[in-house]
N, C-alpha and C positions, 0 to 999 in steps of 0.2 A: 504493499500499499504506501509504502514511504519510502527515497532512498537516502531519504536523510539534508535534501540538494532540492531547493525550488524550482520550480520549470519553468522556462523561459519564454514568448512569448512570440512574438513575428514583431524586426525595430517597424516602424511607420512609414512610408512611403508621404508625408500631405499629400501631394498631388492624386495616389491613383492608392484603391487598395482592397489587393488580391489579398487573402487574407490564406496565409504563411504560413498557419502557427505546426508548431509539426508538434505534438504532443508528449514525445517522448522526455523523458522526461533529462535535463542540465542540460539539452542540445538547445544552447542557443537557433534559431533562425536568424539573414540579415539582413536589411531592406536600405538599398540609397534615399537620404532621403535629401529630398524637395531644399533651396533655401525661404521657399515658407517660411513666416513667422506662429513658433506654434503661440497658444494662451495658454497661460494659463491655469490649472485649476484654482485661481483662490475664495472662491465667491462663496459667501452665507452659507449655511442652511434651512427651508420651510418648517415651520415648522412642525408639529404631528397633527397639522388636519390639514388636507388639504381644500387649495382656495382657488377650483381652477378662471385663473383671470388670464386665461396665454390668448394666441390669437389658434383659431380649428385648425390652419394655413401648420402650423409652425409645425403643433401639438400632434400632429396628422404626419405628418417627416417625422417626426420623431417614432411614433407610434411603429408607422411601415419600418425604417429599417432596423428600426430592435428587435419586430417578428422577424426579417430580415437573419438578423446574425443568433439568435438563438434559433430557429429552427436547421442556421447551420448544423451548430450543435443536438440535437437532440428533434426528433417534428413532433406538433405539436400545438403550435402557437395560432393568433392567432390573432386580429386584430377588433377590438369592438368599444363604438364611445370615445372613440380618443386615448381605448388603453390595453395593451396586451396579455389577454389568456391566455390559459395555462395547460398544462392536463392537470387531475389532480388537484380544482381551484383557487388555481392560483394565478395570479393580476398583477403585473407591474405595470405602473400610474408615475404618469409623467407630470410635474409644480415649478412652477417658473414664483418664488416671492422674489427669487435676491438674482440680480446684473439681469434687470429686464433687456437694461441696452444691446445684450450679449446675445448678439443671432444664435451663440455655440452652448453657452450656459444651458444642459437644463436636471433638477433635480428628481435625483427613480427612486421610487421608492416599491420592491420588492416586499409582496401582501401575499403566505402558504400558505390562506382563507380566505377564500376572496366574501364567504357566504356570513364570516364570525367574523365583524366586527371589531371583536374585544385580539384574533387573531395577530401572531408574531408578523410584523412589518419591518424589514431593516432596509431602515436610509443611506442614499451613497448620493454621488449628483457627478458629473462628469462633462468636461467644454470638447467639441468636436473643431475644428474650424475650413474654410471649405470662402468661396467664391458663394452662393449660396446656401439656402436654410438646407434641401436637399444636404450638399455638401458636407453643412456643421454637420448633418445630423445621419448624413452616413460614417461620415469619419469618428463624428461622438462611437456610436455605433460600436463599430472595429473597437477603437478602444475600453471602449464595457467592453463585448463578446468577449475578448478573449482579455480582462481582468476581472471582471464582477462575475461577471454573469458564470463562469465556471464550477466558480467557492459556491455558490444564491442554489446549483445545480446539486453538487454537489452534496451538503444539510437538506436538499430538498428529497432530489427524491434518490441515494446510492449512499449517500455515508460508510462507502468499500475504497472509494480514493479513483472514481473509473470516470469522476471527470475535473476532481486538481487531491491536492498534496493536506494528509493530516500532520502533523503535527505533536508532541504530546509535550509533557511539561516540564517533562524533564532533561528531552531532547537540547544538544548544546546549543543548535540553532533555532529554537521555536521559539513561541512566546513561551514565560521561564513562568507555569504554575495553570499553566492555561493548553489543551486542548484546547490544538487552532486547527482551520483547515485554512490555506491558502491557493490562491487560485497562480495563474499567469505572472509574472515579474510582464510589460512592456518598458523598455521603451523608446524613446522616441523624438525628433527632434534633426538638424541641421549639416548637415554632415558625417562624420561619423558618430556626434556627440548619443544621440540616442541610445548607439553598441557599446559606446564607452560605456558609460553608467547601467547597459545591460549586464554589461560582462564584470562590474566592478561587486555590484548583489550579488553573483550567481557564484563569486568567483569565492567573497569572502564572508557569506550569508553571518555579516550581522547588528542588522538589522533591530529583527526582533525580538534579541536579545537586550539588543543594545536598551531597546527602546520601554520589554516589563515593566523594571521599577517605575518608570512616570503615569501605567497605568494600576498602581498599586488600588487605584480608588476605583476600577471594575464593580459595578454589582453582580451581583452574583443570582441571579433573577431570570434571567434569560439572555440569550447570546447575547452578543454584540458586531455589531461590523463595523471595520478600521480600516478606513484607508486611509495608504502611505504615498502620496502628491511628491514630488522633487526634482532641482533641476536648476537650471538656473547659474545666472550670481551667485543665488541664496534664498533660491523658492525655496521648502522644506516646511510642511503640513501634512495632522494626522487628523483624520477624525474623523471619532467614535460613535459610535446614529447621530451621525451627522455633524451633528459639532463638530469646528476644533480645536482639540482636544492645546493647550499651550506648552504646560513640557514635557506631553513629549512629540509638541514637535519641534522645540526645544533643543531635543535632546537629538531630534534627524538630522536636524543644521548645528549641529558639531561636531556631526562624524567626517569620518577623512571623505566622503561622494565626489569626483571630481571636477571641478572649476571647471566649462571648458563653452571658451568659442570656437566658431559661434556654439549660440546655446543649446540643449538638450533638455529632456523630462520623463526619467520615469512615472510610473506608474501601478501597487501592487494593491490587488481589494483583501483583509484578511479579511476571516468569523471568527471569532474570539467564543468557542462553542460551551466549553462547562472549564471549569477550575478542579482543578485531576490531584 
């Protein structure tokens, strides 16, 4: 189920998105990036109640793009009322409470049982890029589908390592004290910057252990969604259940990941399942 290292996704080419993700652990698949600037995912999350205030056009673009990314991973997804419906009562909804002037940013909730209003819902956000809303939706779906989606599908449908890797609390490269599910890492940017960040994560395997102490305040009652995003000169962001976690973000900023120009970024999505 776990080889002791995180899976890698493909680095992203901003102008075109041929999904070359290799599901074999530790094998990085590289793509050459163009000079298009990448928009950092540094926007605040929505409150934990959806207020659908987006235009239909943008929500529809994102729903259809995300639906395509999910069907690439497993069949059975469809779009209904600007949400993505999945097998066994899963629903994915889109919100735009913040960064309303950005065509590329989207807040995403993954509901594990739509018929239960009190059921588990995990929050995430992602920023796409491109000349049009359709381009932004496509690139955002590519990033989310290669990083967040596998971890979420693993929790909902597998728990045996089919979609993403598991780390236990005693493992040196995991989240100390927690059983966690880790999606693939994806580096993206200009030149070789995204690939360099991805190679750094794969070779070092230090981020999760390093931020563990900063996340000692995680509650034990439910799983937690942890988005890790860093790159550029000094962009470092850890979000827990959609909220910026200041201590963990500061710890991430202090690590020795490569700061290089032109800029690149790296995205990882981890689910802290339960304490061990």
